[in-house]
C-alpha positions as CSV (number, residue, x, y, z in Angstrom):
1,M,26.3,27.0,-3.9
2,T,25.6,23.5,-2.7
3,S,27.8,20.5,-2.7
4,L,27.5,17.7,-5.3
5,A,26.3,15.2,-2.6
6,A,23.6,17.7,-1.4
7,A,22.5,18.4,-4.9
8,L,22.2,14.7,-5.7
9,D,20.2,14.2,-2.6
10,A,17.7,16.9,-3.7
11,L,17.7,15.9,-7.4
12,P,14.4,14.1,-8.3
13,K,15.4,10.5,-9.0
14,V,13.8,7.3,-10.4
15,E,14.5,4.0,-8.8
16,L,14.0,0.9,-11.0
17,H,15.8,-1.9,-9.1
18,C,14.7,-2.0,-5.5
19,H,13.2,-4.9,-3.6
20,I,10.6,-3.6,-1.2
21,E,11.5,-6.3,1.3
22,G,15.0,-5.0,1.2
23,T,13.9,-1.5,2.4
24,M,12.8,-2.8,5.8
25,R,14.2,-0.8,8.6
26,P,16.1,-3.0,11.1
27,S,13.9,-1.6,13.9
28,T,10.9,-2.6,11.9
29,L,12.2,-6.1,11.5
30,V,12.7,-6.4,15.3
31,D,9.2,-5.2,15.9
32,L,7.5,-7.4,13.3
33,A,9.5,-10.4,14.5
34,R,8.3,-9.9,18.0
35,R,4.7,-9.5,16.9
36,N,4.8,-12.6,14.7
37,G,6.8,-14.9,17.0
38,L,9.9,-15.0,14.8
39,D,13.2,-15.8,16.5
40,L,16.0,-13.5,15.3
41,P,19.7,-14.3,15.6
42,T,20.1,-11.0,17.5
43,S,17.8,-8.3,18.8
44,D,20.4,-5.6,18.0
45,P,19.2,-3.8,14.9
46,A,22.8,-2.9,14.0
47,E,23.8,-6.5,13.8
48,L,20.9,-8.0,11.9
49,Y,22.0,-7.2,8.4
50,R,25.3,-9.1,8.3
51,Y,26.4,-11.1,5.3
52,D,29.6,-11.8,3.3
53,S,28.3,-13.4,0.0
54,L,25.2,-13.5,-2.1
55,D,24.2,-16.8,-0.5
56,S,24.5,-15.4,3.0
57,F,22.7,-12.3,1.9
58,L,19.8,-14.3,0.7
59,E,19.5,-15.9,4.1
60,V,19.2,-12.4,5.6
61,F,16.7,-11.5,2.9
62,W,14.6,-14.6,3.7
63,M,14.7,-13.6,7.4
64,V,13.2,-10.3,6.5
65,Q,10.6,-11.9,4.4
66,S,9.7,-14.2,7.3
67,A,8.7,-11.2,9.4
68,L,5.9,-10.3,7.0
69,G,3.1,-12.3,8.4
70,R,0.0,-10.1,8.0
71,P,-1.4,-7.6,5.5
72,G,-0.7,-4.8,8.0
73,D,3.0,-5.8,8.0
74,W,3.1,-5.3,4.2
75,A,1.4,-2.0,4.6
76,R,3.9,-0.8,7.2
77,L,6.8,-1.9,5.1
78,A,5.4,-0.2,2.0
79,Y,4.7,3.1,3.8
80,E,8.1,3.3,5.3
81,S,9.7,2.4,2.0
82,V,8.1,5.4,0.2
83,V,8.8,7.8,3.1
84,D,12.4,6.7,3.4
85,S,13.2,6.9,-0.3
86,A,11.4,10.1,-0.9
87,A,13.5,11.8,1.8
88,H,16.4,11.4,-0.5
89,G,14.8,12.5,-3.8
90,V,13.1,9.4,-5.1
91,V,10.0,10.6,-6.9
92,H,9.1,7.5,-8.9
93,C,9.9,3.9,-8.0
94,E,9.1,0.6,-9.6
95,A,9.7,-1.8,-6.7
96,F,9.9,-5.6,-6.7
97,F,8.1,-7.8,-4.3
98,T,8.6,-11.6,-4.2
99,P,5.7,-13.4,-2.7
100,A,6.5,-17.1,-3.3
101,R,7.7,-17.9,0.2
102,H,4.7,-16.1,1.7
103,L,2.3,-18.0,-0.6
104,A,3.9,-21.3,0.3
105,A,3.4,-20.4,4.0
106,G,-0.3,-19.9,3.4
107,Q,-0.6,-16.1,2.9
108,D,-3.1,-14.8,0.3
109,L,-1.8,-13.0,-2.8
110,A,-4.7,-10.6,-2.8
111,A,-4.1,-9.7,0.8
112,I,-0.4,-9.1,0.2
113,V,-1.1,-6.8,-2.8
114,A,-3.8,-5.0,-0.9
115,G,-1.5,-4.5,2.1
116,L,1.2,-3.1,-0.2
117,D,-1.3,-0.8,-1.9
118,E,-2.5,0.5,1.5
119,G,1.0,1.4,2.6
120,L,2.1,2.8,-0.7
121,A,-0.9,5.0,-1.0
122,A,-0.3,6.4,2.5
123,G,3.3,7.1,1.7
124,E,2.5,8.7,-1.6
125,A,-0.1,11.0,0.0
126,E,2.5,12.1,2.5
127,T,5.4,12.7,0.2
128,G,4.0,13.2,-3.3
129,A,6.2,10.4,-4.6
130,R,4.9,7.4,-6.6
131,C,5.6,3.7,-6.4
132,L,4.5,1.0,-8.8
133,L,5.1,-2.7,-8.3
134,I,6.8,-5.6,-10.1
135,A,5.9,-9.1,-9.0
136,D,9.1,-11.2,-9.0
137,M,9.1,-15.0,-9.3
138,D,11.6,-16.7,-7.0
139,R,13.8,-19.0,-9.1
140,A,14.3,-21.3,-6.1
141,F,10.6,-22.3,-6.3
142,G,10.8,-23.4,-9.9
143,P,9.0,-22.5,-13.1
144,A,5.7,-24.2,-12.2
145,V,5.3,-22.1,-9.1
146,G,6.3,-19.0,-11.1
147,L,3.6,-19.8,-13.7
148,Q,1.0,-20.3,-10.9
149,Q,1.9,-16.9,-9.4
150,V,1.5,-15.1,-12.7
151,Q,-1.8,-16.8,-13.4
152,A,-3.1,-15.9,-9.9
153,L,-1.9,-12.3,-10.3
154,A,-3.6,-12.0,-13.7
155,A,-6.8,-13.4,-12.3
156,L,-6.7,-10.8,-9.5
157,R,-6.1,-8.0,-12.0
158,H,-9.0,-9.2,-14.2
159,A,-11.3,-9.2,-11.1
160,G,-10.2,-5.6,-10.2
161,A,-8.7,-6.6,-6.9
162,R,-7.3,-3.8,-4.8
163,G,-3.8,-2.7,-5.7
164,T,-3.4,-4.8,-8.8
165,E,-3.4,-1.7,-11.0
166,R,0.0,-0.9,-9.3
167,V,1.5,-4.2,-10.4
168,I,2.7,-3.2,-13.8
169,G,5.4,-5.9,-14.4
170,V,6.6,-9.4,-13.8
171,G,10.2,-10.4,-13.2
172,M,12.3,-13.1,-11.5
173,D,15.1,-13.1,-8.9
174,S,17.1,-15.2,-6.4
175,T,20.1,-17.2,-7.3
176,E,20.9,-17.7,-11.0
177,R,23.4,-20.5,-10.8
178,G,22.4,-23.7,-12.6
179,I,19.0,-22.3,-13.7
180,D,18.3,-21.9,-17.4
181,P,16.2,-18.7,-18.0
182,A,14.4,-20.6,-20.7
183,S,12.8,-22.9,-18.1
184,F,10.6,-19.9,-17.2
185,R,9.3,-19.3,-20.7
186,S,5.8,-20.4,-20.0
187,A,5.5,-18.1,-17.1
188,Y,6.8,-15.1,-19.1
189,D,4.5,-16.0,-22.0
190,A,1.5,-16.0,-19.6
191,A,2.7,-12.6,-18.1
192,R,3.0,-11.1,-21.6
193,A,-0.5,-12.4,-22.5
194,A,-1.9,-10.8,-19.4
195,G,-0.5,-7.4,-20.3
196,F,2.4,-7.2,-17.8
197,R,5.8,-5.6,-18.6
198,L,8.7,-8.0,-18.4
199,T,12.1,-7.9,-16.7
200,A,14.5,-10.4,-15.1
201,H,17.4,-10.4,-12.7
202,Q,20.2,-11.8,-14.8
203,G,24.0,-11.3,-14.8
204,E,24.5,-11.1,-11.1
205,N,26.1,-14.5,-11.0
206,S,25.5,-15.8,-14.5
207,P,27.3,-15.1,-17.9
208,A,26.3,-12.7,-20.7
209,S,24.8,-15.7,-22.6
210,A,22.1,-15.8,-19.9
211,I,21.2,-12.2,-20.5
212,A,20.9,-12.9,-24.2
213,A,18.5,-15.8,-23.3
214,C,16.3,-13.5,-21.3
215,L,16.0,-11.2,-24.3
216,D,15.6,-13.9,-27.0
217,I,13.5,-16.5,-25.2
218,L,11.7,-14.7,-22.4
219,G,11.3,-11.4,-24.3
220,V,12.2,-9.2,-21.4
221,E,12.1,-5.4,-21.9
222,R,14.6,-4.6,-19.1
223,V,17.5,-6.5,-17.5
224,D,18.2,-6.2,-13.8
225,H,21.9,-6.3,-12.9
226,G,23.4,-7.2,-16.3
227,V,27.0,-7.0,-14.9
228,P,28.7,-9.3,-17.5
229,V,27.1,-7.6,-20.6
230,M,30.4,-6.1,-21.6
231,D,31.8,-9.6,-22.1
232,D,29.8,-9.9,-25.3
233,S,30.3,-7.1,-27.9
234,E,27.4,-8.3,-30.1
235,L,25.0,-8.2,-27.1
236,V,26.2,-4.7,-26.2
237,S,25.6,-3.5,-29.8
238,R,22.1,-5.1,-29.7
239,M,21.1,-3.6,-26.4
240,V,22.5,-0.2,-27.4
241,G,20.6,-0.3,-30.7
242,E,17.3,-1.5,-29.1
243,R,17.7,0.8,-26.0
244,V,17.2,-2.1,-23.6
245,P,17.6,-0.7,-20.1
246,I,19.9,-2.3,-17.6
247,T,19.0,-1.5,-13.9
248,V,22.5,-1.6,-12.4
249,C,23.2,-1.8,-8.6
250,P,26.9,-1.0,-8.3
251,T,27.3,-1.0,-4.5
252,S,25.2,-4.1,-4.2
253,N,27.4,-5.8,-6.8
254,V,30.4,-5.1,-4.5
255,V,29.0,-5.9,-1.1
256,I,26.4,-8.5,-1.8
257,A,27.3,-10.4,-4.9
258,N,31.1,-9.7,-4.6
259,V,31.2,-9.3,-8.4
260,V,34.1,-6.8,-8.0
261,D,36.2,-5.8,-5.0
262,R,35.8,-2.1,-5.4
263,L,33.3,0.2,-6.9
264,E,36.0,1.6,-9.2
265,D,36.4,-1.8,-10.8
266,H,32.7,-2.1,-11.6
267,P,31.9,-2.1,-15.4
268,Y,29.3,0.6,-15.0
269,A,31.5,3.3,-16.5
270,R,32.3,1.1,-19.5
271,M,28.6,0.4,-19.9
272,R,27.9,4.1,-20.1
273,T,30.8,4.8,-22.5
274,A,29.5,2.0,-24.8
275,G,26.1,3.8,-25.0
276,L,24.1,1.4,-22.9
277,L,21.0,2.7,-21.1
278,A,22.4,1.8,-17.7
279,T,20.7,3.2,-14.7
280,I,21.8,3.5,-11.0
281,N,19.8,1.7,-8.3
282,T,20.1,0.6,-4.7
283,D,18.8,-3.1,-4.9
284,D,18.2,-3.5,-1.1
285,P,18.9,-0.1,0.5
286,A,18.2,-1.0,4.1
287,L,20.3,-4.1,3.9
288,T,23.2,-2.3,2.4
289,D,22.8,0.9,4.5
290,L,22.5,3.4,1.7
291,D,19.9,5.4,-0.2
292,L,19.7,6.3,-3.9
293,A,21.4,9.7,-3.4
294,Q,24.3,8.0,-1.7
295,E,24.5,5.5,-4.5
296,Y,24.6,8.4,-7.0
297,A,27.3,10.1,-5.0
298,A,29.4,6.9,-4.7
299,V,29.2,6.3,-8.5
300,A,30.2,10.0,-9.2
301,A,33.2,9.7,-6.9
302,A,34.3,6.3,-8.3
303,F,34.2,7.3,-11.9
304,G,34.8,11.0,-11.8
305,Y,31.4,12.0,-13.0
306,G,30.3,15.6,-12.6
307,W,26.9,17.2,-12.3
308,D,25.9,17.1,-16.0
309,E,26.7,13.4,-16.3
310,M,24.7,12.6,-13.1
311,V,21.7,14.5,-14.4
312,H,22.1,12.6,-17.7
313,I,21.9,9.3,-15.7
314,A,18.8,10.5,-13.8
315,L,17.1,11.3,-17.1
316,D,18.1,7.9,-18.5
317,A,16.2,6.4,-15.6
318,V,13.2,8.3,-16.7
319,D,13.5,6.9,-20.2
320,A,13.9,3.4,-18.8
321,C,10.8,3.5,-16.5
322,W,7.5,2.0,-17.5
323,L,5.3,5.1,-17.3
324,D,3.5,6.1,-20.5
325,D,4.8,8.9,-22.7
326,A,2.9,11.6,-20.9
327,G,4.1,10.4,-17.5
328,K,7.7,10.3,-18.7
329,A,7.5,13.8,-20.2
330,A,6.2,15.2,-16.9
331,L,8.9,13.3,-14.9
332,R,11.6,14.5,-17.4
333,D,10.5,18.1,-16.9
334,Q,10.6,17.7,-13.1
335,V,14.2,16.4,-13.2
336,T,15.3,19.0,-15.8
337,V,13.8,22.0,-13.9
338,A,15.3,20.8,-10.6
339,A,18.7,20.1,-12.2
340,G,18.9,23.7,-13.4
341,Q,18.2,25.0,-9.9
342,L,20.5,22.7,-8.1
343,V,23.8,23.2,-9.9
344,P,26.5,22.4,-7.3
345,A,29.7,24.2,-6.7
346,E,32.7,22.6,-8.5
347,P,34.7,20.3,-6.2
């Protein structure tokens, strides 16, 4: 019989919180920087992704974004993202991309989406995995820019521009400090009117009240991070009752946001015990040097979860995804059949 780690690697998994820019291989960053005339702090791939706080991580993330100068760069990034994640069992991904900085630098949104579609299609054809997209607004650029981005994306979708059928949702990311979620209400209203699904990064460095605001004012259907949710028992009861998914990134919360010092101190286990639909995700796998199978294994080790609980978590991710009922049913069958064949040896 196989080990738990090996079984988790082979188990079909769903990734719902992954920034496609954060999947860039260090070697790819070095190559794209050279091609696009970007000066890097070091040419050593092993030293590029160094940070010690969320703010310094964002500087690294912006460096990665700066290397994406042409549609072909986006295509390469997307292709490698699918291939790398599929190698560790990801069969369905709903990945974020955050174009505000690129648009401000003069890139064309249609070209970005088309480039992503080209790379994702190639990766899907090679692996059999599937990747959909969520267009994140960057809080740092403000609500007006966010609204413009949503309107531009909606116009492209209406025109049938390449790749826009992949963009199923709208969200927002970047630092949460000092930014009222309600300020993005117009952008979310426009996204809803255009038929996009809605999510938001909240609760990485903001209180539970900000999560509630995302639900009440923005009308989000999912919450990304959601770490302080357990601080508000009424909010927990509501999210349990309404089955609002939380796309949790435990390792990221330790090494990027420094929310807790150790994985064992993360509230993820308490979220699960409370009945929350809390999924496991990588956030920025290349920048944290892990894959989704490793994240599953780390969570299992931290909280003493066995095979059955990890399969339950994998199935919860299917429930939390934005496929239609038929797509979810097929994905659920895929996970269930594989889980029955992969039962690992007891540790």
